[in-house]
Jmol script that loads the backbone (N, CA, C; Angstrom):
load data "model"
ATOM      1  N   MET A   1     -19.924   6.619   9.714  1.00  0.00           N
ATOM      2  CA  MET A   1     -20.583   7.415   8.705  1.00  0.00           C
ATOM      3  C   MET A   1     -21.211   8.670   9.324  1.00  0.00           C
ATOM      4  N   ALA A   2     -21.735   8.562  10.533  1.00  0.00           N
ATOM      5  CA  ALA A   2     -22.353   9.726  11.168  1.00  0.00           C
ATOM      6  C   ALA A   2     -21.322  10.817  11.429  1.00  0.00           C
ATOM      7  N   ILE A   3     -20.105  10.419  11.730  1.00  0.00           N
ATOM      8  CA  ILE A   3     -19.054  11.405  11.975  1.00  0.00           C
ATOM      9  C   ILE A   3     -18.770  12.187  10.701  1.00  0.00           C
ATOM     10  N   GLU A   4     -18.642  11.476   9.581  1.00  0.00           N
ATOM     11  CA  GLU A   4     -18.373  12.133   8.307  1.00  0.00           C
ATOM     12  C   GLU A   4     -19.545  13.003   7.863  1.00  0.00           C
ATOM     13  N   THR A   5     -20.750  12.519   8.076  1.00  0.00           N
ATOM     14  CA  THR A   5     -21.947  13.245   7.637  1.00  0.00           C
ATOM     15  C   THR A   5     -22.170  14.523   8.431  1.00  0.00           C
ATOM     16  N   THR A   6     -21.976  14.436   9.752  1.00  0.00           N
ATOM     17  CA  THR A   6     -22.293  15.573  10.605  1.00  0.00           C
ATOM     18  C   THR A   6     -21.093  16.441  10.968  1.00  0.00           C
ATOM     19  N   GLY A   7     -19.903  15.863  10.915  1.00  0.00           N
ATOM     20  CA  GLY A   7     -18.715  16.588  11.340  1.00  0.00           C
ATOM     21  C   GLY A   7     -18.551  16.597  12.850  1.00  0.00           C
ATOM     22  N   ALA A   8     -19.434  15.883  13.568  1.00  0.00           N
ATOM     23  CA  ALA A   8     -19.353  15.817  15.025  1.00  0.00           C
ATOM     24  C   ALA A   8     -18.269  14.826  15.440  1.00  0.00           C
ATOM     25  N   SER A   9     -17.807  14.966  16.661  1.00  0.00           N
ATOM     26  CA  SER A   9     -16.789  14.049  17.178  1.00  0.00           C
ATOM     27  C   SER A   9     -17.419  12.686  17.468  1.00  0.00           C
ATOM     28  N   GLU A  10     -16.557  11.693  17.585  1.00  0.00           N
ATOM     29  CA  GLU A  10     -17.035  10.345  17.896  1.00  0.00           C
ATOM     30  C   GLU A  10     -17.773  10.328  19.233  1.00  0.00           C
ATOM     31  N   GLU A  11     -17.264  11.053  20.209  1.00  0.00           N
ATOM     32  CA  GLU A  11     -17.912  11.100  21.525  1.00  0.00           C
ATOM     33  C   GLU A  11     -19.321  11.676  21.437  1.00  0.00           C
ATOM     34  N   ILE A  12     -19.493  12.737  20.680  1.00  0.00           N
ATOM     35  CA  ILE A  12     -20.825  13.344  20.515  1.00  0.00           C
ATOM     36  C   ILE A  12     -21.756  12.371  19.806  1.00  0.00           C
ATOM     37  N   ILE A  13     -21.279  11.725  18.763  1.00  0.00           N
ATOM     38  CA  ILE A  13     -22.101  10.742  18.037  1.00  0.00           C
ATOM     39  C   ILE A  13     -22.513   9.614  18.970  1.00  0.00           C
ATOM     40  N   ARG A  14     -21.603   9.132  19.784  1.00  0.00           N
ATOM     41  CA  ARG A  14     -21.943   8.064  20.737  1.00  0.00           C
ATOM     42  C   ARG A  14     -23.029   8.533  21.714  1.00  0.00           C
ATOM     43  N   GLN A  15     -22.937   9.757  22.181  1.00  0.00           N
ATOM     44  CA  GLN A  15     -23.940  10.285  23.107  1.00  0.00           C
ATOM     45  C   GLN A  15     -25.303  10.410  22.422  1.00  0.00           C
ATOM     46  N   ILE A  16     -25.312  10.860  21.191  1.00  0.00           N
ATOM     47  CA  ILE A  16     -26.576  11.002  20.453  1.00  0.00           C
ATOM     48  C   ILE A  16     -27.213   9.640  20.223  1.00  0.00           C
ATOM     49  N   LEU A  17     -26.414   8.688  19.750  1.00  0.00           N
ATOM     50  CA  LEU A  17     -26.964   7.360  19.486  1.00  0.00           C
ATOM     51  C   LEU A  17     -27.439   6.683  20.766  1.00  0.00           C
ATOM     52  N   ALA A  18     -26.784   6.954  21.866  1.00  0.00           N
ATOM     53  CA  ALA A  18     -27.222   6.379  23.142  1.00  0.00           C
ATOM     54  C   ALA A  18     -28.636   6.841  23.486  1.00  0.00           C
ATOM     55  N   LEU A  19     -28.985   8.066  23.096  1.00  0.00           N
ATOM     56  CA  LEU A  19     -30.346   8.551  23.341  1.00  0.00           C
ATOM     57  C   LEU A  19     -31.381   7.690  22.628  1.00  0.00           C
ATOM     58  N   TYR A  20     -31.039   7.195  21.445  1.00  0.00           N
ATOM     59  CA  TYR A  20     -31.980   6.389  20.668  1.00  0.00           C
ATOM     60  C   TYR A  20     -31.996   4.934  21.099  1.00  0.00           C
ATOM     61  N   PHE A  21     -30.858   4.399  21.467  1.00  0.00           N
ATOM     62  CA  PHE A  21     -30.779   2.963  21.710  1.00  0.00           C
ATOM     63  C   PHE A  21     -30.832   2.572  23.177  1.00  0.00           C
ATOM     64  N   ASP A  22     -30.943   3.530  24.082  1.00  0.00           N
ATOM     65  CA  ASP A  22     -31.124   3.230  25.489  1.00  0.00           C
ATOM     66  C   ASP A  22     -32.512   2.622  25.660  1.00  0.00           C
ATOM     67  N   PRO A  23     -32.586   1.363  26.096  1.00  0.00           N
ATOM     68  CA  PRO A  23     -33.897   0.691  26.179  1.00  0.00           C
ATOM     69  C   PRO A  23     -34.899   1.396  27.092  1.00  0.00           C
ATOM     70  N   ASP A  24     -34.425   2.138  28.075  1.00  0.00           N
ATOM     71  CA  ASP A  24     -35.338   2.818  28.989  1.00  0.00           C
ATOM     72  C   ASP A  24     -36.038   4.007  28.349  1.00  0.00           C
ATOM     73  N   ARG A  25     -35.519   4.517  27.242  1.00  0.00           N
ATOM     74  CA  ARG A  25     -36.129   5.673  26.575  1.00  0.00           C
ATOM     75  C   ARG A  25     -37.302   5.271  25.691  1.00  0.00           C
ATOM     76  N   GLY A  26     -37.339   4.032  25.226  1.00  0.00           N
ATOM     77  CA  GLY A  26     -38.442   3.556  24.406  1.00  0.00           C
ATOM     78  C   GLY A  26     -38.509   4.159  23.011  1.00  0.00           C
ATOM     79  N   VAL A  27     -37.378   4.611  22.482  1.00  0.00           N
ATOM     80  CA  VAL A  27     -37.377   5.202  21.142  1.00  0.00           C
ATOM     81  C   VAL A  27     -37.460   4.111  20.078  1.00  0.00           C
ATOM     82  N   VAL A  28     -36.620   3.104  20.202  1.00  0.00           N
ATOM     83  CA  VAL A  28     -36.619   2.003  19.248  1.00  0.00           C
ATOM     84  C   VAL A  28     -37.581   0.937  19.777  1.00  0.00           C
ATOM     85  N   PRO A  29     -38.555   0.532  18.963  1.00  0.00           N
ATOM     86  CA  PRO A  29     -39.545  -0.437  19.438  1.00  0.00           C
ATOM     87  C   PRO A  29     -38.910  -1.782  19.786  1.00  0.00           C
ATOM     88  N   LYS A  30     -39.423  -2.394  20.824  1.00  0.00           N
ATOM     89  CA  LYS A  30     -38.883  -3.679  21.278  1.00  0.00           C
ATOM     90  C   LYS A  30     -39.412  -4.856  20.460  1.00  0.00           C
ATOM     91  N   GLN A  31     -40.642  -4.723  19.962  1.00  0.00           N
ATOM     92  CA  GLN A  31     -41.264  -5.832  19.229  1.00  0.00           C
ATOM     93  C   GLN A  31     -41.793  -5.358  17.878  1.00  0.00           C
ATOM     94  N   ALA A  32     -41.101  -4.415  17.278  1.00  0.00           N
ATOM     95  CA  ALA A  32     -41.466  -3.892  15.953  1.00  0.00           C
ATOM     96  C   ALA A  32     -42.818  -3.188  15.974  1.00  0.00           C
ATOM     97  N   GLU A  33     -43.168  -2.601  17.132  1.00  0.00           N
ATOM     98  CA  GLU A  33     -44.417  -1.857  17.226  1.00  0.00           C
ATOM     99  C   GLU A  33     -44.376  -0.659  16.283  1.00  0.00           C
ATOM    100  N   LEU A  34     -45.537  -0.318  15.766  1.00  0.00           N
ATOM    101  CA  LEU A  34     -45.649   0.837  14.882  1.00  0.00           C
ATOM    102  C   LEU A  34     -46.541   1.877  15.537  1.00  0.00           C
ATOM    103  N   ASP A  35     -46.133   3.119  15.441  1.00  0.00           N
ATOM    104  CA  ASP A  35     -46.907   4.220  16.002  1.00  0.00           C
ATOM    105  C   ASP A  35     -47.567   4.961  14.836  1.00  0.00           C
ATOM    106  N   ILE A  36     -48.784   4.550  14.500  1.00  0.00           N
ATOM    107  CA  ILE A  36     -49.487   5.134  13.358  1.00  0.00           C
ATOM    108  C   ILE A  36     -49.761   6.615  13.594  1.00  0.00           C
ATOM    109  N   LYS A  37     -50.112   6.978  14.812  1.00  0.00           N
ATOM    110  CA  LYS A  37     -50.353   8.383  15.124  1.00  0.00           C
ATOM    111  C   LYS A  37     -49.061   9.195  14.936  1.00  0.00           C
ATOM    112  N   GLY A  38     -47.939   8.645  15.375  1.00  0.00           N
ATOM    113  CA  GLY A  38     -46.650   9.310  15.198  1.00  0.00           C
ATOM    114  C   GLY A  38     -46.282   9.464  13.745  1.00  0.00           C
ATOM    115  N   LEU A  39     -46.554   8.436  12.940  1.00  0.00           N
ATOM    116  CA  LEU A  39     -46.286   8.516  11.507  1.00  0.00           C
ATOM    117  C   LEU A  39     -47.151   9.597  10.871  1.00  0.00           C
ATOM    118  N   GLY A  40     -48.387   9.714  11.335  1.00  0.00           N
ATOM    119  CA  GLY A  40     -49.271  10.776  10.841  1.00  0.00           C
ATOM    120  C   GLY A  40     -48.694  12.160  11.128  1.00  0.00           C
ATOM    121  N   LYS A  41     -48.070  12.303  12.308  1.00  0.00           N
ATOM    122  CA  LYS A  41     -47.449  13.586  12.654  1.00  0.00           C
ATOM    123  C   LYS A  41     -46.258  13.876  11.747  1.00  0.00           C
ATOM    124  N   VAL A  42     -45.482  12.845  11.431  1.00  0.00           N
ATOM    125  CA  VAL A  42     -44.344  13.026  10.523  1.00  0.00           C
ATOM    126  C   VAL A  42     -44.840  13.486   9.157  1.00  0.00           C
ATOM    127  N   ILE A  43     -45.915  12.883   8.672  1.00  0.00           N
ATOM    128  CA  ILE A  43     -46.493  13.283   7.389  1.00  0.00           C
ATOM    129  C   ILE A  43     -46.938  14.741   7.454  1.00  0.00           C
ATOM    130  N   GLN A  44     -47.560  15.129   8.564  1.00  0.00           N
ATOM    131  CA  GLN A  44     -47.989  16.514   8.726  1.00  0.00           C
ATOM    132  C   GLN A  44     -46.786  17.461   8.767  1.00  0.00           C
ATOM    133  N   PHE A  45     -45.722  17.069   9.464  1.00  0.00           N
ATOM    134  CA  PHE A  45     -44.501  17.891   9.506  1.00  0.00           C
ATOM    135  C   PHE A  45     -43.924  18.073   8.106  1.00  0.00           C
ATOM    136  N   MET A  46     -43.953  17.001   7.321  1.00  0.00           N
ATOM    137  CA  MET A  46     -43.441  17.090   5.948  1.00  0.00           C
ATOM    138  C   MET A  46     -44.282  18.056   5.122  1.00  0.00           C
ATOM    139  N   ALA A  47     -45.593  18.030   5.333  1.00  0.00           N
ATOM    140  CA  ALA A  47     -46.478  18.961   4.624  1.00  0.00           C
ATOM    141  C   ALA A  47     -46.210  20.395   5.075  1.00  0.00           C
ATOM    142  N   ASP A  48     -46.045  20.582   6.386  1.00  0.00           N
ATOM    143  CA  ASP A  48     -45.770  21.921   6.921  1.00  0.00           C
ATOM    144  C   ASP A  48     -44.463  22.483   6.358  1.00  0.00           C
ATOM    145  N   ALA A  49     -43.511  21.599   6.091  1.00  0.00           N
ATOM    146  CA  ALA A  49     -42.219  22.027   5.557  1.00  0.00           C
ATOM    147  C   ALA A  49     -42.251  22.178   4.039  1.00  0.00           C
ATOM    148  N   GLY A  50     -43.398  21.865   3.426  1.00  0.00           N
ATOM    149  CA  GLY A  50     -43.521  21.996   1.980  1.00  0.00           C
ATOM    150  C   GLY A  50     -42.938  20.838   1.196  1.00  0.00           C
ATOM    151  N   GLU A  51     -42.639  19.737   1.888  1.00  0.00           N
ATOM    152  CA  GLU A  51     -42.053  18.580   1.214  1.00  0.00           C
ATOM    153  C   GLU A  51     -43.098  17.735   0.486  1.00  0.00           C
ATOM    154  N   ILE A  52     -44.321  17.735   0.977  1.00  0.00           N
ATOM    155  CA  ILE A  52     -45.419  17.035   0.306  1.00  0.00           C
ATOM    156  C   ILE A  52     -46.628  17.957   0.298  1.00  0.00           C
ATOM    157  N   LYS A  53     -47.516  17.716  -0.653  1.00  0.00           N
ATOM    158  CA  LYS A  53     -48.690  18.576  -0.823  1.00  0.00           C
ATOM    159  C   LYS A  53     -49.969  17.821  -0.474  1.00  0.00           C
ATOM    160  N   SER A  54     -51.004  18.592  -0.171  1.00  0.00           N
ATOM    161  CA  SER A  54     -52.326  18.018   0.098  1.00  0.00           C
ATOM    162  C   SER A  54     -52.908  17.463  -1.193  1.00  0.00           C
ATOM    163  N   PRO A  55     -53.755  16.477  -1.113  1.00  0.00           N
ATOM    164  CA  PRO A  55     -54.217  15.810   0.103  1.00  0.00           C
ATOM    165  C   PRO A  55     -53.114  14.910   0.672  1.00  0.00           C
ATOM    166  N   LEU A  56     -52.990  14.934   1.974  1.00  0.00           N
ATOM    167  CA  LEU A  56     -51.951  14.149   2.628  1.00  0.00           C
ATOM    168  C   LEU A  56     -52.341  12.675   2.642  1.00  0.00           C
ATOM    169  N   PRO A  57     -51.361  11.800   2.400  1.00  0.00           N
ATOM    170  CA  PRO A  57     -51.657  10.370   2.410  1.00  0.00           C
ATOM    171  C   PRO A  57     -51.892   9.876   3.832  1.00  0.00           C
ATOM    172  N   PRO A  58     -52.745   8.896   3.988  1.00  0.00           N
ATOM    173  CA  PRO A  58     -52.955   8.336   5.329  1.00  0.00           C
ATOM    174  C   PRO A  58     -51.726   7.519   5.740  1.00  0.00           C
ATOM    175  N   PRO A  59     -51.387   7.523   7.016  1.00  0.00           N
ATOM    176  CA  PRO A  59     -50.213   6.766   7.464  1.00  0.00           C
ATOM    177  C   PRO A  59     -50.299   5.282   7.118  1.00  0.00           C
ATOM    178  N   GLU A  60     -51.505   4.747   7.147  1.00  0.00           N
ATOM    179  CA  GLU A  60     -51.694   3.316   6.868  1.00  0.00           C
ATOM    180  C   GLU A  60     -51.204   2.931   5.476  1.00  0.00           C
ATOM    181  N   GLN A  61     -51.130   3.896   4.582  1.00  0.00           N
ATOM    182  CA  GLN A  61     -50.674   3.629   3.215  1.00  0.00           C
ATOM    183  C   GLN A  61     -49.223   3.141   3.206  1.00  0.00           C
ATOM    184  N   PHE A  62     -48.452   3.486   4.220  1.00  0.00           N
ATOM    185  CA  PHE A  62     -47.030   3.187   4.258  1.00  0.00           C
ATOM    186  C   PHE A  62     -46.673   2.012   5.157  1.00  0.00           C
ATOM    187  N   ILE A  63     -47.678   1.353   5.686  1.00  0.00           N
ATOM    188  CA  ILE A  63     -47.441   0.276   6.638  1.00  0.00           C
ATOM    189  C   ILE A  63     -47.851  -1.058   6.030  1.00  0.00           C
ATOM    190  N   ASP A  64     -46.933  -2.007   6.096  1.00  0.00           N
ATOM    191  CA  ASP A  64     -47.195  -3.362   5.628  1.00  0.00           C
ATOM    192  C   ASP A  64     -46.999  -4.299   6.818  1.00  0.00           C
ATOM    193  N   LEU A  65     -48.079  -4.809   7.341  1.00  0.00           N
ATOM    194  CA  LEU A  65     -48.030  -5.635   8.551  1.00  0.00           C
ATOM    195  C   LEU A  65     -47.795  -7.117   8.274  1.00  0.00           C
ATOM    196  N   GLN A  66     -47.606  -7.503   7.028  1.00  0.00           N
ATOM    197  CA  GLN A  66     -47.518  -8.927   6.719  1.00  0.00           C
ATOM    198  C   GLN A  66     -46.361  -9.620   7.455  1.00  0.00           C
ATOM    199  N   TYR A  67     -45.236  -8.951   7.637  1.00  0.00           N
ATOM    200  CA  TYR A  67     -44.101  -9.582   8.303  1.00  0.00           C
ATOM    201  C   TYR A  67     -44.324  -9.691   9.810  1.00  0.00           C
ATOM    202  N   LEU A  68     -44.959  -8.673  10.388  1.00  0.00           N
ATOM    203  CA  LEU A  68     -45.294  -8.760  11.804  1.00  0.00           C
ATOM    204  C   LEU A  68     -46.304  -9.870  12.064  1.00  0.00           C
ATOM    205  N   LYS A  69     -47.275  -9.980  11.170  1.00  0.00           N
ATOM    206  CA  LYS A  69     -48.277 -11.044  11.314  1.00  0.00           C
ATOM    207  C   LYS A  69     -47.628 -12.412  11.169  1.00  0.00           C
ATOM    208  N   ALA A  70     -46.726 -12.551  10.208  1.00  0.00           N
ATOM    209  CA  ALA A  70     -46.046 -13.821   9.981  1.00  0.00           C
ATOM    210  C   ALA A  70     -45.181 -14.190  11.203  1.00  0.00           C
ATOM    211  N   ALA A  71     -44.653 -13.189  11.879  1.00  0.00           N
ATOM    212  CA  ALA A  71     -43.832 -13.428  13.061  1.00  0.00           C
ATOM    213  C   ALA A  71     -44.678 -13.595  14.301  1.00  0.00           C
ATOM    214  N   GLY A  72     -45.996 -13.439  14.181  1.00  0.00           N
ATOM    215  CA  GLY A  72     -46.889 -13.585  15.319  1.00  0.00           C
ATOM    216  C   GLY A  72     -46.860 -12.399  16.257  1.00  0.00           C
ATOM    217  N   LEU A  73     -46.421 -11.242  15.769  1.00  0.00           N
ATOM    218  CA  LEU A  73     -46.329 -10.051  16.617  1.00  0.00           C
ATOM    219  C   LEU A  73     -47.505  -9.097  16.417  1.00  0.00           C
ATOM    220  N   GLN A  74     -48.358  -9.366  15.472  1.00  0.00           N
ATOM    221  CA  GLN A  74     -49.476  -8.445  15.187  1.00  0.00           C
ATOM    222  C   GLN A  74     -50.745  -9.236  15.114  1.00  0.00           C
TER     223      GLN A  74
END
end "model"
wireframe off; spacefill off
backbone 0.3
color backbone group
């Protein structure tokens, strides 16, 4: 699907995805960790781009920890 969406070659898509899924890079959380500060930055970026308006919602509004708690990870 990424090839069709972006028009990039399979090799380029594989290289891009490797950046995200390489465990040494720490992009994808190992234990479903959440970066609330990072989510706050995403919300701010969306506001800067005009996608959402003030007052900006707090990041905690979008986080549901019940599954992490049930799994004993939080």
